[in-house]
MINU-920267 format. One line per field, with one value per residue (C-alpha): residue in three letters; x, y, z; residue number from 1. Coordinates in steps of 0.1 Angstrom, whole numbers, plus 5000, padded with zeros to 4 digits. Example, Ala and Ser with C-alpha at 12.3 -4.5 7.8 and 13.67 -1.06 7.14 Angstrom:
% MINU-920267
rest: [ALA/SER]
X: [5123/5137]
Y: [4955/4989]
Z: [5078/5071]
nr: [1/2]
***
This chain:
% MINU-920267
rest: [UNK/UNK/UNK/UNK/UNK/UNK/UNK/UNK/UNK/UNK/UNK/UNK/UNK/UNK/UNK/UNK/UNK/UNK/UNK/UNK/UNK/UNK/UNK/UNK/UNK/UNK/UNK/UNK/UNK/UNK/UNK/UNK/UNK/UNK/UNK/UNK/UNK/UNK/UNK/UNK/UNK/UNK/UNK/UNK/UNK/UNK/UNK/UNK/UNK/UNK/UNK/UNK/UNK/UNK/UNK/UNK/UNK/UNK/UNK/UNK/UNK/UNK/UNK/UNK/UNK/UNK/UNK/UNK/UNK/UNK/UNK/UNK/UNK/UNK/UNK/UNK/UNK/UNK/UNK/UNK/UNK/UNK/UNK/UNK/UNK/UNK/UNK/UNK/UNK/UNK/UNK/UNK/UNK/UNK/UNK/UNK/UNK/UNK/UNK/UNK/UNK/UNK/UNK/UNK/UNK/UNK/UNK/UNK/UNK/UNK/UNK/UNK/UNK/UNK/UNK/UNK/UNK/UNK/UNK/UNK/UNK/UNK/UNK/UNK/UNK/UNK/UNK/UNK/UNK/UNK/UNK/UNK/UNK/UNK/UNK/UNK/UNK/UNK/UNK/UNK/UNK/UNK/UNK/UNK/UNK/UNK/UNK/UNK/UNK/UNK/UNK/UNK/UNK/UNK/UNK/UNK/UNK/UNK/UNK/UNK/UNK/UNK/UNK/UNK/UNK/UNK/UNK/UNK/UNK/UNK/UNK/UNK/UNK/UNK/UNK/UNK/UNK/UNK/UNK/UNK/UNK/UNK/UNK/UNK/UNK/UNK/UNK/UNK/UNK/UNK/UNK/UNK/UNK/UNK/UNK/UNK/UNK/UNK/UNK/UNK/UNK/UNK/UNK/UNK/UNK/UNK/UNK/UNK/UNK/UNK/UNK/UNK/UNK/UNK/UNK/UNK/UNK/UNK/UNK/UNK/UNK/UNK/UNK/UNK/UNK/UNK/UNK/UNK/UNK/UNK/UNK/UNK/UNK/UNK/UNK/UNK/UNK/UNK/UNK/UNK/UNK/UNK/UNK/UNK/UNK/UNK/UNK/UNK/UNK/UNK/UNK/UNK/UNK/UNK/UNK/UNK/UNK/UNK/UNK/UNK/UNK/UNK/UNK/UNK/UNK/UNK/UNK/UNK/UNK/UNK/UNK/UNK/UNK/UNK/UNK/UNK/UNK/UNK/UNK/UNK/UNK/UNK/UNK/UNK/UNK/UNK/UNK/UNK/UNK/UNK/UNK/UNK/UNK/UNK/UNK/UNK/UNK/UNK/UNK/UNK/UNK/UNK/UNK/UNK/UNK/UNK/UNK/UNK/UNK/UNK/UNK/UNK/UNK/UNK/UNK/UNK/UNK/UNK/UNK/UNK/UNK/UNK/UNK/UNK/UNK/UNK/UNK/UNK/UNK/UNK/UNK/UNK/UNK/UNK/UNK/UNK/UNK/UNK/UNK/UNK/UNK/UNK/UNK/UNK/UNK/UNK/UNK/UNK/UNK/UNK/UNK/UNK/UNK/UNK/UNK/UNK/UNK/UNK/UNK/UNK/UNK/UNK/UNK/UNK/UNK/UNK/UNK/UNK/UNK/UNK/UNK/UNK/UNK/UNK/UNK/UNK/UNK/UNK/UNK/UNK/UNK/UNK/UNK/UNK/UNK/UNK/UNK/UNK/UNK/UNK/UNK/UNK/UNK/UNK/UNK/UNK/UNK/UNK/UNK/UNK/UNK/UNK/UNK/UNK/UNK/UNK/UNK/UNK/UNK/UNK/UNK/UNK/UNK/UNK/UNK/UNK/UNK/UNK/UNK/UNK/UNK/UNK/UNK/UNK/UNK/UNK/UNK/UNK/UNK/UNK/UNK/UNK/UNK/UNK/UNK/UNK/UNK/UNK/UNK/UNK/UNK/UNK/UNK/UNK/UNK/UNK/UNK/UNK/UNK/UNK/UNK/UNK/UNK/UNK/UNK/UNK/UNK/UNK/UNK/UNK/UNK/UNK/UNK/UNK/UNK/UNK/UNK/UNK/UNK/UNK/UNK/UNK/UNK/UNK/UNK/UNK/UNK/UNK/UNK/UNK/UNK/UNK/UNK/UNK/UNK/UNK/UNK/UNK/UNK/UNK/UNK/UNK/UNK/UNK/UNK/UNK/UNK/UNK/UNK/UNK/UNK/UNK/UNK/UNK/UNK/UNK/UNK/UNK/UNK/UNK/UNK/UNK/UNK/UNK/UNK/UNK/UNK/UNK/UNK/UNK/UNK/UNK/UNK/UNK/UNK/UNK/UNK/UNK/UNK/UNK/UNK/UNK/UNK/UNK/UNK/UNK/UNK/UNK/UNK/UNK/UNK/UNK/UNK/UNK/UNK/UNK/UNK/UNK/UNK/UNK/UNK/UNK/UNK/UNK/UNK/UNK/UNK/UNK/UNK/UNK/UNK/UNK/UNK/UNK/UNK/UNK/UNK/UNK/UNK/UNK/UNK/UNK/UNK/UNK/UNK/UNK/UNK/UNK/UNK/UNK/UNK/UNK/UNK/UNK/UNK/UNK/UNK/UNK/UNK/UNK/UNK/UNK/UNK/UNK/UNK/UNK/UNK/UNK/UNK/UNK/UNK/UNK/UNK/UNK/UNK/UNK/UNK/UNK/UNK/UNK/UNK/UNK/UNK/UNK/UNK/UNK/UNK/UNK/UNK/UNK/UNK/UNK/UNK/UNK/UNK/UNK/UNK/UNK/UNK/UNK/UNK/UNK/UNK/UNK/UNK/UNK/UNK/UNK/UNK/UNK/UNK/UNK/UNK/UNK/UNK/UNK/UNK/UNK/UNK/UNK/UNK/UNK/UNK/UNK/UNK/UNK/UNK/UNK/UNK/UNK/UNK/UNK/UNK/UNK/UNK/UNK/UNK/UNK/UNK/UNK/UNK/UNK/UNK/UNK/UNK/UNK/UNK/UNK/UNK/UNK/UNK/UNK/UNK/UNK/UNK/UNK/UNK/UNK/UNK/UNK/UNK/UNK/UNK/UNK/UNK/UNK/UNK/UNK/UNK/UNK/UNK/UNK/UNK/UNK]
X: [8726/8737/8765/8765/8774/8805/8826/8862/8881/8893/8866/8845/8874/8872/8837/8845/8873/8858/8825/8842/8873/8895/8902/8917/8898/8911/8923/8946/8927/8915/8877/8857/8833/8807/8822/8794/8785/8799/8833/8832/8824/8851/8881/8865/8870/8904/8918/8902/8903/8909/8873/8860/8826/8802/8792/8757/8768/8773/8743/8713/8687/8656/8630/8656/8667/8704/8727/8737/8771/8752/8730/8754/8777/8747/8748/8784/8782/8754/8777/8808/8780/8778/8794/8823/8856/8871/8903/8897/8878/8912/8930/8905/8908/8947/8947/8926/8937/8938/8980/8978/8960/8986/9011/9001/9011/8992/8989/8978/8954/8936/8927/8903/8867/8844/8815/8827/8860/8881/8914/8903/8879/8914/8941/8924/8900/8900/8893/8869/8847/8856/8833/8802/8783/8776/8803/8810/8832/8843/8826/8847/8850/8870/8840/8825/8858/8861/8827/8838/8868/8849/8823/8848/8867/8835/8824/8861/8857/8821/8830/8855/8838/8803/8801/8820/8832/8825/8845/8875/8868/8863/8897/8916/8903/8907/8945/8952/8939/8958/8990/8985/8977/9013/9032/9015/9000/9020/8995/8969/8936/8919/8933/8925/8888/8885/8899/8877/8843/8847/8821/8800/8826/8820/8783/8760/8775/8757/8756/8788/8810/8795/8803/8837/8847/8835/8852/8884/8873/8878/8905/8927/8914/8923/8959/8966/8953/8980/9005/9000/8998/9032/9052/9040/9040/9078/9073/9044/9059/9089/9074/9041/9069/9055/9074/9076/9055/9030/9030/9025/8996/8978/8981/8968/8937/8928/8935/8930/8905/8907/8928/8901/8874/8866/8838/8807/8808/8807/8837/8863/8861/8875/8856/8822/8793/8786/8764/8787/8817/8826/8862/8871/8868/8873/8905/8923/8912/8926/8960/8961/8950/8981/9006/9037/9041/9080/9074/9056/9024/9020/8983/8984/8999/8973/8942/8952/8960/8923/8907/8901/8881/8896/8930/8929/8926/8950/8933/8899/8914/8930/8899/8879/8905/8907/8867/8868/8892/8928/8959/8971/8997/9017/9013/9027/9061/9047/9057/9024/8989/9001/8991/8959/8964/8947/8919/8920/8893/8866/8855/8817/8805/8830/8852/8880/8902/8908/8941/8966/8999/9038/9047/9076/9100/9091/9095/9128/9138/9122/9140/9172/9167/9161/9194/9218/9201/9211/9174/9185/9217/9227/9264/9291/9299/9332/9341/9321/9323/9348/9372/9371/9374/9403/9424/9415/9433/9401/9399/9363/9352/9332/9310/9305/9265/9254/9252/9287/9299/9285/9302/9335/9328/9315/9347/9369/9354/9351/9367/9370/9357/9350/9370/9352/9343/9366/9394/9391/9418/9443/9435/9458/9444/9438/9405/9426/9432/9398/9387/9365/9384/9353/9330/9303/9278/9244/9231/9198/9184/9148/9134/9148/9144/9108/9097/9114/9099/9065/9068/9075/9050/9019/9033/9032/8995/8976/8983/8967/8942/8902/8881/8855/8880/8906/8889/8890/8927/8938/8921/8940/8973/8969/8966/9005/9015/9004/9026/9053/9072/9065/9076/9078/9052/9029/9042/9033/8999/8987/8997/8974/8944/8950/8951/8918/8903/8917/8906/8870/8871/8890/8909/8925/8944/8976/8977/8962/8992/9017/9005/8996/9028/9042/9022/9038/9072/9066/9054/9083/9105/9093/9088/9109/9140/9116/9093/9126/9125/9129/9098/9095/9130/9118/9086/9101/9127/9093/9074/9103/9105/9076/9066/9097/9081/9049/9060/9079/9051/9024/9049/9075/9076/9066/9046/9047/9084/9117/9125/9157/9138/9113/9135/9162/9182/9154/9140/9170/9177/9143/9139/9182/9190/9164/9155/9197/9203/9175/9188/9214/9199/9167/9157/9144/9176/9194/9166/9173/9139/9134/9167/9164/9134/9153/9168/9135/9122/9154/9148/9114/9125/9148/9119/9090/9111/9139/9147/9169/9195/9228/9241/9202/9196/9214/9210/9173/9168/9186/9167/9134/9147/9153/9121/9104/9125/9109/9074/9062/9052/9063/9053/9069/9054/9015/9020/9031/8999/8976/8989/8988/8949/8946/8962/8937/8910/8921/8914/8940/8973/8973/9002/9023/9020/9040/9022/9039/9029/9051/9078/9081/9078/9110/9126/9161/9152/9132/9164/9188/9159/9160/9199/9188/9168/9185/9189/9157/9143/9165/9142/9116/9077/9056/9081/9085/9070/9045/9045/9010/9004/9001/9023/9043/9030/9052/9038/9023/9034/9016/9045/9021]
Y: [1681/1704/1692/1676/1700/1687/1689/1692/1655/1661/1664/1635/1609/1622/1616/1581/1575/1589/1569/1537/1544/1521/1527/1505/1499/1493/1459/1466/1451/1465/1469/1490/1514/1540/1571/1595/1629/1649/1627/1630/1671/1675/1657/1669/1703/1696/1679/1712/1743/1763/1758/1780/1760/1780/1761/1758/1735/1707/1717/1692/1721/1712/1698/1685/1645/1654/1682/1701/1681/1647/1649/1659/1630/1607/1620/1613/1577/1569/1581/1553/1527/1533/1508/1520/1501/1495/1504/1538/1538/1533/1552/1581/1578/1572/1605/1626/1609/1627/1618/1637/1667/1673/1667/1702/1737/1763/1782/1752/1742/1777/1769/1746/1746/1724/1733/1743/1737/1749/1739/1703/1713/1726/1701/1669/1674/1636/1623/1646/1635/1598/1604/1590/1620/1650/1675/1713/1723/1756/1773/1780/1819/1811/1799/1836/1851/1835/1844/1877/1877/1859/1887/1916/1900/1895/1934/1947/1923/1938/1973/1971/1953/1955/1926/1900/1869/1844/1820/1837/1855/1821/1806/1837/1832/1790/1800/1822/1802/1772/1795/1805/1769/1755/1779/1776/1742/1725/1707/1719/1729/1711/1678/1684/1695/1665/1641/1659/1662/1633/1640/1671/1694/1677/1682/1653/1626/1615/1583/1585/1597/1564/1544/1559/1559/1521/1513/1527/1512/1476/1486/1493/1465/1443/1457/1451/1412/1411/1427/1394/1374/1381/1387/1350/1330/1324/1307/1291/1274/1263/1245/1229/1216/1230/1236/1271/1252/1240/1271/1293/1267/1273/1313/1313/1291/1314/1345/1342/1335/1300/1301/1305/1317/1349/1368/1381/1416/1437/1429/1462/1469/1499/1494/1514/1498/1490/1513/1542/1536/1564/1555/1533/1496/1479/1496/1489/1458/1449/1468/1449/1411/1419/1433/1416/1395/1393/1437/1445/1465/1503/1499/1540/1550/1528/1545/1578/1574/1557/1584/1562/1588/1588/1591/1558/1547/1521/1497/1502/1493/1462/1450/1455/1432/1404/1405/1400/1369/1384/1368/1402/1382/1376/1415/1426/1403/1377/1340/1331/1345/1355/1337/1358/1371/1358/1380/1387/1370/1400/1405/1406/1439/1431/1462/1454/1424/1399/1400/1378/1362/1372/1357/1330/1357/1377/1349/1339/1374/1370/1339/1354/1383/1359/1339/1375/1383/1350/1337/1302/1294/1269/1272/1268/1236/1224/1196/1206/1171/1189/1193/1159/1141/1160/1149/1118/1121/1113/1132/1140/1162/1188/1183/1152/1138/1118/1085/1090/1090/1064/1035/1051/1065/1031/1017/1044/1049/1012/1001/1041/1040/1077/1086/1085/1122/1114/1108/1130/1150/1122/1087/1069/1082/1055/1051/1059/1096/1098/1087/1059/1028/1017/1022/0997/0990/0984/0948/0958/0988/0999/1009/0991/0960/0967/0979/0947/0923/0937/0938/0897/0893/0914/0890/0860/0862/0864/0828/0819/0842/0828/0828/0853/0878/0880/0901/0926/0922/0921/0956/0970/0955/0973/1007/1003/0978/1002/1033/1045/1058/1029/1043/1026/1042/1034/0994/1000/1018/0990/0960/0979/0979/0948/0932/0949/0933/0902/0903/0909/0873/0852/0867/0833/0827/0821/0845/0873/0862/0874/0907/0911/0907/0928/0956/0959/0954/0980/1002/0997/1004/1036/1046/1072/1068/1075/1044/1018/1002/0963/0954/0965/0953/0921/0922/0929/0899/0871/0896/0889/0854/0850/0862/0842/0810/0817/0830/0794/0773/0790/0802/0770/0768/0798/0804/0833/0838/0818/0805/0825/0860/0858/0841/0865/0896/0913/0886/0878/0911/0917/0881/0881/0914/0935/0928/0932/0968/0981/0968/0989/1020/1031/1022/1054/1071/1051/1057/1082/1081/1116/1124/1098/1112/1142/1119/1108/1147/1154/1126/1134/1174/1165/1145/1168/1199/1199/1214/1185/1210/1195/1229/1237/1202/1208/1241/1234/1206/1229/1259/1235/1218/1250/1263/1236/1231/1267/1252/1245/1206/1172/1151/1122/1131/1132/1098/1084/1100/1086/1054/1057/1070/1036/1017/1030/1015/0983/0954/0968/0949/0918/0903/0883/0844/0822/0784/0753/0739/0764/0760/0718/0724/0748/0737/0740/0776/0784/0775/0799/0822/0817/0823/0856/0868/0851/0885/0900/0866/0869/0895/0865/0860/0896/0919/0914/0881/0857/0815/0801/0763/0759/0794/0823/0859/0890/0919/0944/0980/1009/1021/1052]
Z: [8531/8558/8575/8614/8640/8654/8615/8632/8622/8657/8676/8661/8666/8705/8710/8694/8722/8751/8745/8753/8770/8784/8826/8851/8883/8920/8915/8883/8859/8824/8819/8795/8813/8802/8810/8824/8809/8833/8832/8794/8791/8816/8792/8758/8770/8785/8751/8730/8754/8721/8709/8737/8737/8762/8796/8784/8754/8782/8809/8808/8813/8830/8810/8787/8788/8774/8768/8731/8737/8742/8709/8688/8704/8695/8656/8658/8669/8643/8618/8627/8630/8596/8572/8557/8548/8579/8564/8558/8597/8607/8590/8595/8638/8634/8614/8639/8669/8704/8702/8669/8680/8713/8686/8666/8674/8697/8666/8641/8668/8666/8630/8639/8652/8660/8636/8600/8604/8577/8585/8584/8551/8537/8554/8558/8525/8514/8551/8555/8522/8535/8566/8560/8579/8560/8557/8557/8530/8521/8495/8463/8451/8417/8399/8407/8399/8366/8355/8361/8338/8312/8316/8313/8284/8261/8272/8261/8225/8221/8226/8200/8173/8171/8149/8170/8155/8187/8171/8169/8200/8215/8202/8215/8252/8252/8238/8263/8293/8272/8280/8313/8327/8308/8322/8362/8361/8335/8321/8292/8301/8284/8294/8332/8321/8304/8333/8359/8343/8314/8285/8306/8294/8253/8255/8243/8216/8183/8173/8151/8181/8200/8175/8173/8208/8211/8181/8200/8229/8213/8193/8222/8241/8211/8207/8246/8242/8214/8233/8258/8234/8218/8251/8261/8230/8223/8259/8251/8215/8239/8264/8243/8218/8192/8160/8143/8113/8134/8153/8121/8109/8143/8142/8105/8115/8149/8128/8093/8068/8053/8019/7991/8013/8017/8043/8034/8022/7993/7972/7965/7926/7910/7876/7868/7857/7819/7815/7825/7803/7779/7770/7736/7748/7716/7711/7741/7742/7710/7719/7753/7732/7711/7736/7733/7764/7771/7776/7807/7798/7821/7828/7838/7803/7785/7800/7797/7760/7759/7782/7807/7836/7869/7893/7894/7858/7850/7880/7864/7831/7843/7857/7828/7807/7837/7833/7800/7805/7798/7820/7832/7854/7820/7807/7845/7841/7867/7859/7876/7896/7932/7957/7976/8009/8042/8055/8093/8109/8123/8157/8163/8141/8116/8122/8142/8136/8167/8179/8161/8179/8162/8134/8130/8125/8158/8180/8170/8177/8213/8216/8205/8226/8253/8247/8251/8284/8300/8305/8283/8282/8244/8250/8222/8201/8218/8193/8156/8137/8113/8140/8153/8123/8114/8148/8142/8106/8087/8052/8043/8015/8025/7989/7990/7996/8024/8006/7994/8025/8048/8036/8035/8071/8085/8074/8087/8120/8126/8157/8172/8205/8223/8258/8285/8298/8334/8312/8285/8295/8304/8293/8315/8347/8375/8393/8425/8410/8401/8436/8419/8429/8455/8424/8423/8397/8411/8410/8410/8392/8404/8371/8344/8363/8378/8342/8322/8348/8348/8307/8304/8331/8310/8275/8291/8313/8284/8281/8313/8313/8316/8285/8304/8319/8286/8267/8293/8307/8269/8266/8299/8283/8248/8265/8274/8246/8221/8232/8212/8245/8275/8306/8340/8355/8328/8332/8373/8365/8346/8368/8391/8366/8358/8395/8401/8374/8385/8419/8404/8390/8413/8443/8452/8418/8413/8389/8413/8436/8408/8406/8439/8453/8423/8434/8467/8458/8432/8461/8487/8459/8453/8485/8507/8529/8568/8553/8550/8585/8598/8592/8556/8546/8558/8541/8510/8513/8518/8488/8463/8475/8468/8439/8428/8437/8424/8391/8388/8397/8374/8347/8345/8308/8293/8260/8247/8252/8258/8297/8293/8284/8312/8341/8331/8341/8352/8370/8387/8399/8418/8430/8443/8447/8452/8490/8494/8480/8497/8531/8521/8508/8499/8464/8454/8459/8430/8410/8378/8361/8361/8350/8322/8308/8293/8270/8257/8255/8235/8211/8207/8204/8175/8158/8161/8161/8142/8107/8105/8103/8122/8134/8149/8165/8196/8204/8191/8220/8248/8240/8247/8277/8298/8288/8297/8335/8341/8341/8379/8368/8378/8352/8378/8404/8390/8377/8410/8425/8398/8406/8445/8436/8417/8447/8469/8450/8459/8492/8519/8521/8544/8558/8539/8546/8528/8536/8550/8515/8496/8523/8521/8480/8478/8507/8493/8481/8516/8532/8516/8517/8560/8555/8543/8566/8593/8614/8615/8630/8658/8672/8682/8671/8673/8661/8624/8619/8637/8631/8626/8625/8589/8577/8582/8585/8580/8589/8573/8572/8551/8527/8511]
nr: [1/2/3/4/5/6/7/8/9/10/11/12/13/14/15/16/17/18/19/20/21/22/23/24/25/26/27/28/29/30/31/32/33/34/35/36/37/38/39/40/41/42/43/44/45/46/47/48/49/50/51/52/53/54/55/56/57/58/59/60/61/62/63/64/65/66/67/68/69/70/71/72/73/74/75/76/77/78/79/80/81/82/83/84/85/86/87/88/89/90/91/92/93/94/95/96/97/98/99/100/101/102/103/104/105/106/107/108/109/110/111/112/113/114/115/116/117/118/119/120/121/122/123/124/125/126/127/128/129/130/131/132/133/134/135/136/137/138/139/140/141/142/143/144/145/146/147/148/149/150/151/152/153/154/155/156/157/158/159/160/161/162/163/164/165/166/167/168/169/170/171/172/173/174/175/176/177/178/179/180/181/182/183/184/185/186/187/188/189/190/191/192/193/194/195/196/197/198/199/200/201/202/203/204/205/206/207/208/209/210/211/212/213/214/215/216/217/218/219/220/221/222/223/224/225/226/227/228/229/230/231/232/233/234/235/236/237/238/239/240/241/242/243/244/245/246/247/248/249/250/251/252/253/254/255/256/257/258/259/260/261/262/263/264/265/266/267/268/269/270/271/272/273/274/275/276/277/278/279/280/281/282/283/284/285/286/287/288/289/290/291/292/293/294/295/296/297/298/299/300/301/302/303/304/305/306/307/308/309/310/311/312/313/314/315/316/317/318/319/320/321/322/323/324/325/326/327/328/329/330/331/332/333/334/335/336/337/338/339/340/341/342/343/344/345/346/347/348/349/350/351/352/353/354/355/356/357/358/359/360/361/362/363/364/365/366/367/368/369/370/371/372/373/374/375/376/377/378/379/380/381/382/383/384/385/386/387/388/389/390/391/392/393/394/395/396/397/398/399/400/401/402/403/404/405/406/407/408/409/410/411/412/413/414/415/416/417/418/419/420/421/422/423/424/425/426/427/428/429/430/431/432/433/434/435/436/437/438/439/440/441/442/443/444/445/446/447/448/449/450/451/452/453/454/455/456/457/458/459/460/461/462/463/464/465/466/467/468/469/470/471/472/473/474/475/476/477/478/479/480/481/482/483/484/485/486/487/488/489/490/491/492/493/494/495/496/497/498/499/500/501/502/503/504/505/506/507/508/509/510/511/512/513/514/515/516/517/518/519/520/521/522/523/524/525/526/527/528/529/530/531/532/533/534/535/536/537/538/539/540/541/542/543/544/545/546/547/548/549/550/551/552/553/554/555/556/557/558/559/560/561/562/563/564/565/566/567/568/569/570/571/572/573/574/575/576/577/578/579/580/581/582/583/584/585/586/587/588/589/590/591/592/593/594/595/596/597/598/599/600/601/602/603/604/605/606/607/608/609/610/611/612/613/614/615/616/617/618/619/620/621/622/623/624/625/626/627/628/629/630/631/632/633/634/635/636/637/638/639/640/641/642/643/644/645/646/647/648/649/650/651/652/653/654/655/656/657/658/659/660/661/662/663/664/665/666/667/668/669/670/671/672/673/674/675/676/677/678/679/680/681/682/683/684/685/686/687/688/689/690/691/692/693/694/695/696/697/698/699/700/701/702/703/704]
***
């Protein structure tokens, strides 16, 4: 394919710029205007005076529609319109811009030419190759020179020796080329040729070479996968809560065959067929059967004695004895049979083993290295048990067993109480010196009180359910009651699901009112600070009072638990103190649910991943807790989102309504409740509440 006439990169970029240049009109506004042939030709000659282009090149002759310049411009512009990478287009136009041309020295400019530009082909070869149009390239004279040198070498070699050894001559030529390339280039000649031409320099591959290359490629990929697996497996064991024993079982299951199971294939054997045996088998077997098992048998020496052929005569003799029922393990001085090593699973094709994760020892080494590098911190034991007992002047024999010490230690340690952390250095310090003189214990702990009260509700509500919906409700309750670890979020989610089921049966029942109010109470208790407004505080007061009175009316005499337990600490904290505390501070800010989960996680780690050795329990917990904290995952937020998603399926919340019937029935309690919410009633009706003929409504404000 011949190159286009305009071959210089600077000329091509200039044509692109001059074909649609930005000019300023009389009003000073910028507009895009097509330049006519005269203007464009003049500008082109001004930019490239060194080209020395004939004026006829820009002249339109009689009978022609355009000049040679316009024809070649159209070819260049058509090349720019072709689809090629926009980034490369930008780089091309920036590299060959008019500003870059002007910045060149006059000597360098004279090296460029309009057609067959040698300077662009030499200095800007990569950009010229990227141009979508055909580009002229300098013809190489080196191949002819190399051929001439090779011919001269072969002529001299044939002149010295008529019967020339082709292999030896080729080797001498290759060694000379290699030596020259290493001295001048610094790289072996064969590596350069192979990387440039690939398989073309090695000729056509046969089936064995193709198979070998494919096998090497698969093996390289498998090794790479195995390296990635070993780099991530140590972190995976920590974050997923796997013990080293369970990890090893998983590793064996994924990469090795099952015990006692061999993959289909030919079993390797050293023994020849029975028809080809020529040595004295009866004599060898008689000596083996009469051998003293207290002495280890040398199979190789015995094979040489009975002229067993082959370099592996000992293995042949040993297999022959095994086939005839001889217990060769006793003759080898072993007490029991060796356990067969598991074979690795194979990739498709049966040649390459599947990637295998690191061993337990390798995982431990990774952990040790991460601890030394400061990735994880396990600290040092500040008060070992022996030191603590010594300070208390308790003598405990180090050789005593646990059962022997339990009764003694229970008696010795009775009455001992650990010093509070803040008083560790000086137990006689006052609260004023610790800046705790205003320390107050919370009257309502949002997580514990809400969790405990919902637990009591779920336990008691089964006695009041209608038989038609009781099985469905009991199944929902069993989901949380049968869990080993019951969290507050699980109880909140169960309350939402139970309310959805009750609304399908009777949305006006007292049980629906109990669970609707507790769901709205939990929503406010877990809301953020920006949602705490005058309306939400008044609504929280009324919700807790309405919930307490409805529970008293429906479950005045509990059937599944004692009244003291149902109307105990949790019920009192929610009905009497939760709203008062919410008035002072956002309840979410004093909720330590996420922090207290660490204790549950530590207990689970110690139970499932520890080897029960006292010196390893605490470091193992610290190591795994830190690894779990590195994951970009907030389980509490995920669970709260699932609760919100379930609550969105409920009917929209309406205003909190307290009927006058309930006011009269619980007049004493209602009077006390009005005393608590009096400041919120001063604004009058229409702000936070509205008095109706038969009820009082507190306005709903969306919390989520």
